[in-house]
C-alpha positions as YAML, in Angstrom:
chain: A
units: angstrom
residues:
- id: 1
  name: MET
  ca: [-4.00, -43.30, 14.09]
- id: 2
  name: SER
  ca: [-3.69, -39.89, 15.74]
- id: 3
  name: LEU
  ca: [-1.65, -36.93, 14.52]
- id: 4
  name: THR
  ca: [0.54, -35.04, 16.97]
- id: 5
  name: GLU
  ca: [1.12, -31.31, 17.26]
- id: 6
  name: LEU
  ca: [4.81, -31.95, 16.62]
- id: 7
  name: GLN
  ca: [4.03, -33.59, 13.27]
- id: 8
  name: ILE
  ca: [1.80, -30.71, 12.21]
- id: 9
  name: GLN
  ca: [4.26, -28.03, 13.31]
- id: 10
  name: ALA
  ca: [7.05, -29.80, 11.40]
- id: 11
  name: ALA
  ca: [4.91, -29.98, 8.25]
- id: 12
  name: LEU
  ca: [3.97, -26.31, 8.46]
- id: 13
  name: LYS
  ca: [7.57, -25.31, 9.12]
- id: 14
  name: ALA
  ca: [8.51, -26.92, 5.81]
- id: 15
  name: LEU
  ca: [5.78, -24.97, 3.99]
- id: 16
  name: ILE
  ca: [6.70, -21.56, 2.56]
- id: 17
  name: ASP
  ca: [4.20, -18.72, 2.18]
- id: 18
  name: PRO
  ca: [4.68, -17.63, -1.47]
- id: 19
  name: ASN
  ca: [3.99, -14.00, -0.54]
- id: 20
  name: THR
  ca: [6.51, -13.66, 2.31]
- id: 21
  name: GLY
  ca: [9.09, -16.31, 1.51]
- id: 22
  name: LYS
  ca: [8.86, -17.50, 5.13]
- id: 23
  name: ASP
  ca: [7.37, -20.63, 6.63]
- id: 24
  name: PHE
  ca: [4.08, -20.30, 8.50]
- id: 25
  name: VAL
  ca: [5.50, -21.38, 11.87]
- id: 26
  name: SER
  ca: [8.44, -18.95, 11.94]
- id: 27
  name: ALA
  ca: [6.11, -16.16, 10.77]
- id: 28
  name: LYS
  ca: [3.81, -17.00, 13.73]
- id: 29
  name: CYS
  ca: [0.80, -17.41, 11.45]
- id: 30
  name: VAL
  ca: [-0.45, -20.68, 12.97]
- id: 31
  name: ARG
  ca: [-3.21, -20.12, 15.51]
- id: 32
  name: ASN
  ca: [-5.90, -22.15, 17.31]
- id: 33
  name: LEU
  ca: [-4.55, -25.58, 16.36]
- id: 34
  name: ARG
  ca: [-7.12, -28.28, 17.19]
- id: 35
  name: ILE
  ca: [-6.38, -32.01, 16.86]
- id: 36
  name: ASP
  ca: [-9.08, -34.65, 17.18]
- id: 37
  name: GLY
  ca: [-7.46, -38.01, 16.46]
- id: 38
  name: ALA
  ca: [-6.63, -37.90, 12.74]
- id: 39
  name: ASN
  ca: [-8.63, -34.71, 12.13]
- id: 40
  name: VAL
  ca: [-7.02, -31.26, 12.19]
- id: 41
  name: ALA
  ca: [-8.36, -27.72, 12.23]
- id: 42
  name: LEU
  ca: [-6.35, -24.50, 12.47]
- id: 43
  name: ASP
  ca: [-6.26, -20.83, 11.60]
- id: 44
  name: ILE
  ca: [-3.64, -19.19, 9.41]
- id: 45
  name: VAL
  ca: [-3.55, -15.51, 10.42]
- id: 46
  name: LEU
  ca: [-1.59, -13.41, 7.93]
- id: 47
  name: GLY
  ca: [-0.09, -10.01, 8.69]
- id: 48
  name: TYR
  ca: [-1.10, -8.68, 5.29]
- id: 49
  name: PRO
  ca: [-4.42, -8.54, 3.40]
- id: 50
  name: ALA
  ca: [-4.75, -11.52, 1.04]
- id: 51
  name: LYS
  ca: [-8.38, -11.90, -0.03]
- id: 52
  name: THR
  ca: [-7.53, -12.77, -3.64]
- id: 53
  name: VAL
  ca: [-4.98, -15.44, -2.68]
- id: 54
  name: ALA
  ca: [-6.58, -16.78, 0.53]
- id: 55
  name: ALA
  ca: [-8.02, -19.84, -1.27]
- id: 56
  name: GLU
  ca: [-4.59, -20.60, -2.74]
- id: 57
  name: ILE
  ca: [-2.94, -20.45, 0.70]
- id: 58
  name: ARG
  ca: [-5.71, -22.54, 2.26]
- id: 59
  name: THR
  ca: [-5.28, -25.24, -0.41]
- id: 60
  name: LEU
  ca: [-1.50, -25.16, 0.03]
- id: 61
  name: VAL
  ca: [-1.77, -25.79, 3.78]
- id: 62
  name: GLU
  ca: [-4.58, -28.34, 3.54]
- id: 63
  name: ASP
  ca: [-2.78, -30.39, 0.87]
- id: 64
  name: LYS
  ca: [0.38, -30.44, 2.97]
- id: 65
  name: LEU
  ca: [-1.42, -31.65, 6.10]
- id: 66
  name: LYS
  ca: [-3.52, -34.21, 4.19]
- id: 67
  name: SER
  ca: [-0.27, -35.75, 2.91]
- id: 68
  name: LEU
  ca: [0.75, -36.71, 6.46]
- id: 69
  name: PRO
  ca: [0.48, -40.45, 7.17]
- id: 70
  name: GLY
  ca: [-2.85, -41.25, 8.80]
- id: 71
  name: ALA
  ca: [-4.32, -37.76, 8.26]
- id: 72
  name: GLY
  ca: [-8.10, -37.49, 8.25]
- id: 73
  name: SER
  ca: [-10.10, -34.36, 7.53]
- id: 74
  name: VAL
  ca: [-8.26, -31.05, 7.50]
- id: 75
  name: PHE
  ca: [-9.89, -27.63, 7.92]
- id: 76
  name: VAL
  ca: [-7.86, -24.44, 7.48]
- id: 77
  name: ASN
  ca: [-9.30, -20.95, 7.97]
- id: 78
  name: VAL
  ca: [-7.21, -18.15, 6.43]
- id: 79
  name: THR
  ca: [-7.66, -14.62, 7.77]
- id: 80
  name: SER
  ca: [-5.65, -11.39, 7.98]
- id: 81
  name: ARG
  ca: [-4.85, -9.15, 10.92]
- id: 82
  name: ILE
  ca: [-3.22, -5.85, 10.03]
- id: 83
  name: ALA
  ca: [-1.14, -4.27, 12.80]
- id: 84
  name: ALA
  ca: [-0.02, -0.67, 13.25]
- id: 85
  name: HIS
  ca: [3.67, -0.10, 12.56]
- id: 86
  name: ALA
  ca: [6.11, 2.55, 13.72]
- id: 87
  name: VAL
  ca: [6.56, 5.89, 11.92]
- id: 88
  name: GLN
  ca: [9.33, 8.50, 12.01]
- id: 89
  name: ARG
  ca: [9.95, 9.93, 15.50]
- id: 90
  name: GLY
  ca: [8.28, 13.06, 16.78]
- id: 91
  name: VAL
  ca: [5.34, 13.05, 14.36]
- id: 92
  name: GLN
  ca: [1.77, 13.07, 15.66]
- id: 93
  name: LEU
  ca: [-0.19, 9.96, 14.67]
- id: 94
  name: ILE
  ca: [-3.61, 9.95, 13.00]
- id: 95
  name: PRO
  ca: [-6.26, 8.34, 15.25]
- id: 96
  name: GLY
  ca: [-7.56, 5.09, 13.80]
- id: 97
  name: VAL
  ca: [-5.02, 4.94, 10.95]
- id: 98
  name: LYS
  ca: [-2.68, 1.98, 11.36]
- id: 99
  name: ASN
  ca: [-0.26, 2.51, 8.48]
- id: 100
  name: ILE
  ca: [0.49, 5.38, 6.09]
- id: 101
  name: ILE
  ca: [2.10, 4.64, 2.73]
- id: 102
  name: ALA
  ca: [3.62, 7.58, 0.86]
- id: 103
  name: VAL
  ca: [3.73, 7.20, -2.91]
- id: 104
  name: ALA
  ca: [6.30, 9.62, -4.31]
- id: 105
  name: SER
  ca: [8.40, 10.46, -7.34]
- id: 106
  name: GLY
  ca: [11.28, 12.79, -7.95]
- id: 107
  name: LYS
  ca: [9.59, 14.31, -10.99]
- id: 108
  name: GLY
  ca: [6.16, 14.62, -12.55]
- id: 109
  name: GLY
  ca: [4.84, 12.65, -15.50]
- id: 110
  name: VAL
  ca: [5.95, 9.19, -14.37]
- id: 111
  name: GLY
  ca: [2.46, 7.95, -13.46]
- id: 112
  name: LYS
  ca: [2.74, 8.38, -9.70]
- id: 113
  name: SER
  ca: [-0.93, 9.29, -9.13]
- id: 114
  name: THR
  ca: [-2.13, 6.48, -11.40]
- id: 115
  name: THR
  ca: [0.04, 4.06, -9.45]
- id: 116
  name: ALA
  ca: [-1.17, 5.43, -6.09]
- id: 117
  name: VAL
  ca: [-4.88, 5.08, -6.87]
- id: 118
  name: ASN
  ca: [-4.47, 1.57, -8.29]
- id: 119
  name: LEU
  ca: [-2.41, 0.45, -5.28]
- id: 120
  name: ALA
  ca: [-5.07, 1.83, -2.91]
- id: 121
  name: LEU
  ca: [-7.77, -0.03, -4.85]
- id: 122
  name: ALA
  ca: [-5.64, -3.18, -4.90]
- id: 123
  name: LEU
  ca: [-5.22, -3.12, -1.10]
- id: 124
  name: ALA
  ca: [-8.99, -2.69, -0.78]
- id: 125
  name: ALA
  ca: [-9.54, -5.61, -3.19]
- id: 126
  name: GLU
  ca: [-7.36, -7.71, -0.88]
- id: 127
  name: GLY
  ca: [-9.78, -7.00, 1.97]
- id: 128
  name: ALA
  ca: [-8.10, -4.07, 3.76]
- id: 129
  name: GLN
  ca: [-9.76, -0.87, 4.99]
- id: 130
  name: VAL
  ca: [-8.10, 1.77, 2.83]
- id: 131
  name: GLY
  ca: [-8.02, 5.56, 2.50]
- id: 132
  name: LEU
  ca: [-6.43, 7.73, -0.19]
- id: 133
  name: LEU
  ca: [-5.15, 11.24, 0.50]
- id: 134
  name: ASP
  ca: [-4.39, 13.38, -2.54]
- id: 135
  name: ALA
  ca: [-1.54, 15.51, -1.17]
- id: 136
  name: ASP
  ca: [-0.86, 17.27, -4.47]
- id: 137
  name: ILE
  ca: [-2.34, 20.65, -3.60]
- id: 138
  name: TYR
  ca: [-1.22, 22.36, -6.81]
- id: 139
  name: GLY
  ca: [-2.39, 19.63, -9.18]
- id: 140
  name: PRO
  ca: [-4.93, 17.29, -7.54]
- id: 141
  name: SER
  ca: [-5.83, 14.44, -9.88]
- id: 142
  name: GLN
  ca: [-7.56, 11.86, -7.68]
- id: 143
  name: PRO
  ca: [-11.07, 13.40, -8.02]
- id: 144
  name: GLN
  ca: [-11.02, 12.65, -11.76]
- id: 145
  name: MET
  ca: [-9.24, 9.33, -11.39]
- id: 146
  name: LEU
  ca: [-11.87, 8.13, -8.93]
- id: 147
  name: GLY
  ca: [-14.73, 9.78, -10.79]
- id: 148
  name: ILE
  ca: [-15.82, 11.85, -7.76]
- id: 149
  name: SER
  ca: [-17.40, 15.27, -8.26]
- id: 150
  name: ALA
  ca: [-19.18, 15.70, -4.91]
- id: 151
  name: ARG
  ca: [-18.04, 17.87, -2.00]
- id: 152
  name: PRO
  ca: [-17.26, 16.52, 1.49]
- id: 153
  name: GLU
  ca: [-19.81, 17.05, 4.25]
- id: 154
  name: SER
  ca: [-19.12, 18.29, 7.77]
- id: 155
  name: VAL
  ca: [-21.29, 17.02, 10.61]
- id: 156
  name: ASP
  ca: [-19.77, 19.17, 13.36]
- id: 157
  name: GLY
  ca: [-18.43, 22.12, 11.35]
- id: 158
  name: LYS
  ca: [-14.86, 21.23, 12.38]
- id: 159
  name: SER
  ca: [-14.09, 18.02, 10.51]
- id: 160
  name: MET
  ca: [-14.87, 16.57, 7.09]
- id: 161
  name: GLU
  ca: [-16.27, 13.23, 6.02]
- id: 162
  name: PRO
  ca: [-14.16, 11.55, 3.33]
- id: 163
  name: LEU
  ca: [-15.83, 10.68, 0.06]
- id: 164
  name: GLU
  ca: [-15.92, 7.00, -0.86]
- id: 165
  name: ARG
  ca: [-15.60, 5.21, -4.19]
- id: 166
  name: TYR
  ca: [-14.88, 1.58, -5.00]
- id: 167
  name: GLY
  ca: [-14.50, 0.82, -1.28]
- id: 168
  name: VAL
  ca: [-11.77, 3.44, -0.74]
- id: 169
  name: LYS
  ca: [-12.19, 6.58, 1.38]
- id: 170
  name: ALA
  ca: [-10.70, 9.62, -0.35]
- id: 171
  name: MET
  ca: [-9.86, 13.24, 0.42]
- id: 172
  name: SER
  ca: [-8.42, 15.88, -1.93]
- id: 173
  name: ILE
  ca: [-8.23, 19.65, -2.19]
- id: 174
  name: GLY
  ca: [-9.86, 19.00, -5.56]
- id: 175
  name: PHE
  ca: [-13.10, 18.15, -3.74]
- id: 176
  name: LEU
  ca: [-13.18, 21.64, -2.21]
- id: 177
  name: ILE
  ca: [-12.31, 23.93, -5.13]
- id: 178
  name: ASP
  ca: [-13.45, 24.50, -8.69]
- id: 179
  name: PRO
  ca: [-11.45, 22.32, -11.14]
- id: 180
  name: ASP
  ca: [-10.32, 25.39, -13.08]
- id: 181
  name: THR
  ca: [-9.13, 27.32, -10.01]
- id: 182
  name: PRO
  ca: [-5.31, 27.50, -9.76]
- id: 183
  name: MET
  ca: [-3.77, 27.12, -6.29]
- id: 184
  name: VAL
  ca: [-1.53, 30.21, -6.16]
- id: 185
  name: TRP
  ca: [-0.15, 29.43, -2.71]
- id: 186
  name: ARG
  ca: [3.28, 29.61, -1.14]
- id: 187
  name: GLY
  ca: [4.85, 26.68, 0.71]
- id: 188
  name: PRO
  ca: [3.52, 27.35, 4.24]
- id: 189
  name: MET
  ca: [-0.07, 27.60, 2.96]
- id: 190
  name: VAL
  ca: [0.33, 24.33, 1.06]
- id: 191
  name: THR
  ca: [1.67, 22.41, 4.05]
- id: 192
  name: GLY
  ca: [-1.04, 23.94, 6.25]
- id: 193
  name: ALA
  ca: [-3.74, 22.85, 3.80]
- id: 194
  name: LEU
  ca: [-2.34, 19.33, 3.66]
- id: 195
  name: GLU
  ca: [-2.26, 19.02, 7.44]
- id: 196
  name: GLN
  ca: [-5.89, 20.12, 7.55]
- id: 197
  name: LEU
  ca: [-6.88, 17.55, 4.92]
- id: 198
  name: LEU
  ca: [-4.97, 14.86, 6.79]
- id: 199
  name: ARG
  ca: [-6.00, 15.64, 10.37]
- id: 200
  name: GLU
  ca: [-9.46, 17.14, 9.94]
- id: 201
  name: THR
  ca: [-10.80, 14.26, 7.87]
- id: 202
  name: ARG
  ca: [-12.79, 11.65, 9.79]
- id: 203
  name: TRP
  ca: [-11.00, 8.63, 8.33]
- id: 204
  name: GLY
  ca: [-12.42, 6.13, 10.80]
- id: 205
  name: GLU
  ca: [-10.54, 2.86, 11.18]
- id: 206
  name: LEU
  ca: [-8.06, 2.31, 8.35]
- id: 207
  name: ASP
  ca: [-5.49, -0.42, 7.81]
- id: 208
  name: TYR
  ca: [-3.72, 1.71, 5.23]
- id: 209
  name: LEU
  ca: [-3.82, 5.35, 4.18]
- id: 210
  name: VAL
  ca: [-2.13, 5.84, 0.81]
- id: 211
  name: VAL
  ca: [-0.77, 9.38, 0.38]
- id: 212
  name: ASP
  ca: [-0.26, 10.56, -3.19]
- id: 213
  name: LEU
  ca: [2.56, 13.07, -2.64]
- id: 214
  name: PRO
  ca: [3.28, 15.92, -5.07]
- id: 215
  name: PRO
  ca: [6.24, 15.35, -7.41]
- id: 216
  name: GLY
  ca: [9.64, 16.83, -6.62]
- id: 217
  name: THR
  ca: [12.01, 17.06, -3.65]
- id: 218
  name: GLY
  ca: [11.83, 20.73, -2.69]
- id: 219
  name: ASP
  ca: [10.95, 22.46, 0.56]
- id: 220
  name: VAL
  ca: [7.26, 21.57, 0.33]
- id: 221
  name: GLN
  ca: [7.92, 17.84, -0.17]
- id: 222
  name: LEU
  ca: [10.50, 17.72, 2.62]
- id: 223
  name: THR
  ca: [8.14, 19.50, 5.04]
- id: 224
  name: LEU
  ca: [5.35, 17.07, 4.18]
- id: 225
  name: ALA
  ca: [7.66, 14.11, 4.74]
- id: 226
  name: GLN
  ca: [8.49, 15.52, 8.18]
- id: 227
  name: LYS
  ca: [4.89, 16.21, 9.25]
- id: 228
  name: VAL
  ca: [2.98, 13.22, 7.88]
- id: 229
  name: PRO
  ca: [3.41, 10.08, 10.06]
- id: 230
  name: VAL
  ca: [4.60, 7.77, 7.28]
- id: 231
  name: THR
  ca: [5.14, 4.04, 7.88]
- id: 232
  name: GLY
  ca: [6.93, 3.51, 4.57]
- id: 233
  name: ALA
  ca: [7.46, 5.08, 1.16]
- id: 234
  name: VAL
  ca: [7.15, 3.77, -2.38]
- id: 235
  name: ILE
  ca: [9.13, 5.47, -5.16]
- id: 236
  name: VAL
  ca: [7.62, 5.50, -8.66]
- id: 237
  name: THR
  ca: [9.91, 5.96, -11.64]
- id: 238
  name: THR
  ca: [10.20, 5.16, -15.33]
- id: 239
  name: PRO
  ca: [13.18, 3.26, -16.78]
- id: 240
  name: GLN
  ca: [14.92, 6.16, -18.53]
- id: 241
  name: ASP
  ca: [17.98, 7.76, -16.98]
- id: 242
  name: ILE
  ca: [16.50, 11.26, -16.64]
- id: 243
  name: ALA
  ca: [13.61, 9.96, -14.50]
- id: 244
  name: LEU
  ca: [15.93, 7.80, -12.42]
- id: 245
  name: LEU
  ca: [18.11, 10.81, -11.58]
- id: 246
  name: ASP
  ca: [15.14, 12.49, -9.90]
- id: 247
  name: ALA
  ca: [13.85, 9.24, -8.37]
- id: 248
  name: ARG
  ca: [17.19, 8.88, -6.57]
- id: 249
  name: LYS
  ca: [16.70, 12.34, -5.06]
- id: 250
  name: GLY
  ca: [13.24, 11.34, -3.85]
- id: 251
  name: LEU
  ca: [14.63, 8.21, -2.23]
- id: 252
  name: LYS
  ca: [17.36, 10.21, -0.47]
- id: 253
  name: MET
  ca: [14.77, 12.68, 0.84]
- id: 254
  name: PHE
  ca: [12.93, 9.92, 2.70]
- id: 255
  name: GLU
  ca: [16.16, 8.52, 4.05]
- id: 256
  name: LYS
  ca: [16.99, 11.94, 5.53]
- id: 257
  name: VAL
  ca: [13.76, 12.04, 7.55]
- id: 258
  name: GLY
  ca: [13.99, 8.41, 8.69]
- id: 259
  name: ILE
  ca: [11.18, 6.97, 6.57]
- id: 260
  name: PRO
  ca: [11.78, 3.37, 5.40]
- id: 261
  name: ILE
  ca: [11.79, 2.81, 1.64]
- id: 262
  name: LEU
  ca: [9.46, -0.10, 0.89]
- id: 263
  name: GLY
  ca: [10.67, -0.35, -2.68]
- id: 264
  name: ILE
  ca: [10.53, 1.00, -6.21]
- id: 265
  name: VAL
  ca: [7.78, 0.61, -8.81]
- id: 266
  name: GLU
  ca: [8.97, 0.91, -12.39]
- id: 267
  name: ASN
  ca: [6.11, 2.41, -14.37]
- id: 268
  name: MET
  ca: [5.91, 2.46, -18.20]
- id: 269
  name: SER
  ca: [8.46, -0.35, -18.11]
- id: 270
  name: THR
  ca: [7.42, -1.68, -21.51]
- id: 271
  name: HIS
  ca: [5.05, -0.47, -24.22]
- id: 272
  name: ILE
  ca: [2.28, -2.80, -25.38]
- id: 273
  name: CYS
  ca: [0.93, -2.07, -28.85]
- id: 274
  name: SER
  ca: [-2.86, -1.85, -28.76]
- id: 275
  name: ARG
  ca: [-3.11, -3.36, -32.26]
- id: 276
  name: CYS
  ca: [-0.69, -6.25, -32.37]
- id: 277
  name: GLY
  ca: [0.21, -6.72, -28.69]
- id: 278
  name: HIS
  ca: [3.95, -6.35, -29.38]
- id: 279
  name: GLU
  ca: [5.89, -5.38, -26.24]
- id: 280
  name: GLU
  ca: [9.09, -3.30, -26.28]
- id: 281
  name: HIS
  ca: [11.24, -1.22, -23.92]
- id: 282
  name: ILE
  ca: [10.81, 2.20, -25.51]
- id: 283
  name: PHE
  ca: [12.14, 4.03, -22.41]
- id: 284
  name: GLY
  ca: [15.06, 1.67, -21.88]
- id: 285
  name: ALA
  ca: [15.35, -1.50, -19.82]
- id: 286
  name: GLY
  ca: [16.58, -2.36, -16.36]
- id: 287
  name: GLY
  ca: [16.80, 1.19, -14.96]
- id: 288
  name: GLY
  ca: [14.63, 0.46, -11.91]
- id: 289
  name: ALA
  ca: [16.52, -2.76, -11.17]
- id: 290
  name: ARG
  ca: [19.87, -0.95, -11.31]
- id: 291
  name: MET
  ca: [18.62, 1.72, -8.92]
- id: 292
  name: CYS
  ca: [17.42, -0.97, -6.52]
- id: 293
  name: GLN
  ca: [20.86, -2.58, -6.58]
- id: 294
  name: ASP
  ca: [22.57, 0.76, -5.94]
- id: 295
  name: TYR
  ca: [20.41, 1.56, -2.90]
- id: 296
  name: HIS
  ca: [19.74, -1.98, -1.64]
- id: 297
  name: VAL
  ca: [15.97, -1.67, -1.97]
- id: 298
  name: GLU
  ca: [13.42, -3.96, -3.60]
- id: 299
  name: LEU
  ca: [11.94, -3.68, -7.07]
- id: 300
  name: LEU
  ca: [8.29, -4.16, -6.14]
- id: 301
  name: GLY
  ca: [7.11, -4.60, -9.71]
- id: 302
  name: ALA
  ca: [7.05, -3.26, -13.26]
- id: 303
  name: LEU
  ca: [3.99, -1.88, -15.03]
- id: 304
  name: PRO
  ca: [3.51, -1.45, -18.77]
- id: 305
  name: LEU
  ca: [2.77, 1.69, -20.77]
- id: 306
  name: ASP
  ca: [-0.69, 0.61, -21.88]
- id: 307
  name: ILE
  ca: [-3.36, 2.86, -23.38]
- id: 308
  name: ARG
  ca: [-6.04, 1.13, -21.28]
- id: 309
  name: ILE
  ca: [-4.45, 2.33, -18.03]
- id: 310
  name: ARG
  ca: [-4.67, 5.94, -19.25]
- id: 311
  name: GLU
  ca: [-8.21, 5.57, -20.62]
- id: 312
  name: GLN
  ca: [-9.53, 3.85, -17.50]
- id: 313
  name: THR
  ca: [-8.00, 6.34, -15.04]
- id: 314
  name: ASP
  ca: [-9.08, 9.35, -17.10]
- id: 315
  name: GLY
  ca: [-12.56, 7.86, -17.16]
- id: 316
  name: GLY
  ca: [-12.80, 7.60, -13.36]
- id: 317
  name: MET
  ca: [-12.52, 3.81, -13.22]
- id: 318
  name: PRO
  ca: [-8.88, 2.78, -12.65]
- id: 319
  name: THR
  ca: [-7.57, -0.52, -13.98]
- id: 320
  name: VAL
  ca: [-7.93, -2.53, -10.76]
- id: 321
  name: VAL
  ca: [-11.70, -2.01, -10.79]
- id: 322
  name: ALA
  ca: [-12.16, -1.70, -14.58]
- id: 323
  name: GLU
  ca: [-10.47, -5.03, -15.36]
- id: 324
  name: PRO
  ca: [-10.06, -6.82, -12.02]
- id: 325
  name: ALA
  ca: [-9.20, -10.15, -13.66]
- id: 326
  name: GLY
  ca: [-6.78, -8.64, -16.18]
- id: 327
  name: ARG
  ca: [-3.01, -8.98, -16.39]
- id: 328
  name: ILE
  ca: [-2.30, -5.36, -15.36]
- id: 329
  name: ALA
  ca: [-4.64, -5.50, -12.35]
- id: 330
  name: ALA
  ca: [-2.87, -8.71, -11.29]
- id: 331
  name: GLU
  ca: [0.43, -6.81, -11.32]
- id: 332
  name: TYR
  ca: [-1.02, -4.02, -9.18]
- id: 333
  name: LEU
  ca: [-2.39, -6.62, -6.74]
- id: 334
  name: LYS
  ca: [0.99, -8.34, -6.55]
- id: 335
  name: ILE
  ca: [2.75, -5.04, -5.85]
- id: 336
  name: ALA
  ca: [0.15, -4.07, -3.22]
- id: 337
  name: ARG
  ca: [0.53, -7.41, -1.42]
- id: 338
  name: ARG
  ca: [4.30, -7.05, -1.48]
- id: 339
  name: ILE
  ca: [4.05, -3.55, 0.03]
- id: 340
  name: ALA
  ca: [1.74, -4.91, 2.75]
- id: 341
  name: VAL
  ca: [4.16, -7.77, 3.47]
- id: 342
  name: LYS
  ca: [7.09, -5.35, 3.73]
- id: 343
  name: LEU
  ca: [5.10, -3.22, 6.20]
- id: 344
  name: SER
  ca: [4.17, -6.28, 8.26]
- id: 345
  name: GLU
  ca: [7.87, -7.04, 8.73]
- id: 346
  name: GLN
  ca: [8.64, -3.61, 10.19]
- id: 347
  name: ALA
  ca: [8.70, -2.68, 13.87]
- id: 348
  name: LEU
  ca: [5.28, -2.51, 15.47]
- id: 349
  name: ASP
  ca: [3.86, 0.71, 16.90]
- id: 350
  name: HIS
  ca: [3.65, 0.16, 20.67]
- id: 351
  name: SER
  ca: [2.92, 3.80, 21.57]
- id: 352
  name: HIS
  ca: [-0.74, 3.10, 22.33]
- id: 353
  name: LYS
  ca: [0.27, 0.56, 24.99]
- id: 354
  name: PHE
  ca: [2.05, 3.07, 27.17]
- id: 355
  name: PRO
  ca: [0.08, 5.20, 29.66]
- id: 356
  name: HIS
  ca: [-0.01, 8.95, 29.27]
- id: 357
  name: ILE
  ca: [1.93, 10.35, 32.24]
- id: 358
  name: VAL
  ca: [1.26, 13.87, 33.50]
- id: 359
  name: ILE
  ca: [3.67, 15.47, 36.01]
- id: 360
  name: GLN
  ca: [2.27, 18.32, 38.05]
- id: 361
  name: ASN
  ca: [2.96, 20.13, 41.29]
- id: 362
  name: THR
  ca: [0.61, 19.25, 44.17]
...
C-alpha cells in the first residue's frame, strides 16, 4: 500500500509544534517530501534554533507518520534556518548580523546582565551563531561574567576581533580598559563609544547579537535605542512594584522608537533556600504577569533568586554552561527558544534583495 502526499500533509497539519503552537504545514516547515511506496522521508526546517529539542520534534513527527495505515519506514531530518528580520526604520544595519536582541531594564539591580549572558549562551546551546555586546559603558560586567581577561586584537588597525567564550563572540568596553578605571564620560562620548564597539567589531556571520543595554531610560538609553538596529527587545524586571514601575518606562521607550517588545522576563521570581529547597515569593508574586496583561505582551518566563546563579556568573561560568542539564538552565533555554520563535514570526528583512540605485547627471 502506498502513502499519498495528501495523507502526509493532512497528518502534519494536525501536528502542533510545541514551541510555536502552530502546525508544521501552516508554518511552512515541511520541505523535500519524498514518498517511495509506503516509505517516507522529509525535512522539518524550523525558523528558530532547536538543537536541544530537535530529537523530540523528530520523534513527534515520525510517530505521527508511522501511525498512518500502511506506513513503512519514516525518516525525518530536523534542521533550523534563521532568517534576518526587520529593524526600526532609518538605522544602518550591521553586516552579517541577522537579528539584534536588546535586553533592557528600567532600573539596575534586577539581574539584566545575568539574564543577557545566559540567554546568549542558551541560543548558542540551541545551535545558533551568537554574539554578545556589553553596551553598559559605565558599568561593564560581561568580562567577569564570561571569565574573559584578554584584550581584543586588530588585524587591520581599524577594526577589532571579538573575544570568544563558550561559543559566544563578545565585545565590551571592559576588554579595553583597566577594571578599576571609572568611565567619566558624558552622553555623546558614551553613545560614540558604543557605536564603535558595535560597528568596528568584526562579528562575522551571526544569527543573533544580544545587546546588554545599560539600565535606565534617560537620554543615553534613548539614543542607543535609536542608533542600534534592534529586531526586538526583552524587558527584565523583578516582581516587586518599585521595579515594575521602571520596567514600564523601559517598555514605553522601545515603543516610542518602533522596536517590537518580544516579552518580559521576571527575574528573582521566587527564592529557593539553598539548605532546604523551600521556594517562596519574597519580592511578591504575579507582578510580571500583570504588566504583561496591561501592555499585551508575553511573559517569556520566570527565573528564581538562587545563590548558584550569582556564584556561577561571578565565577565566569554562567548557569547555562555551569549546569546545562539543570532546572534553571532549562528555563533559560525555554526563554531563549521562545524569543527566537517570536523573532521568526516578525516581518523579514528584504533590504538586501533590492538593488542599490545611484542617480547621477550624465
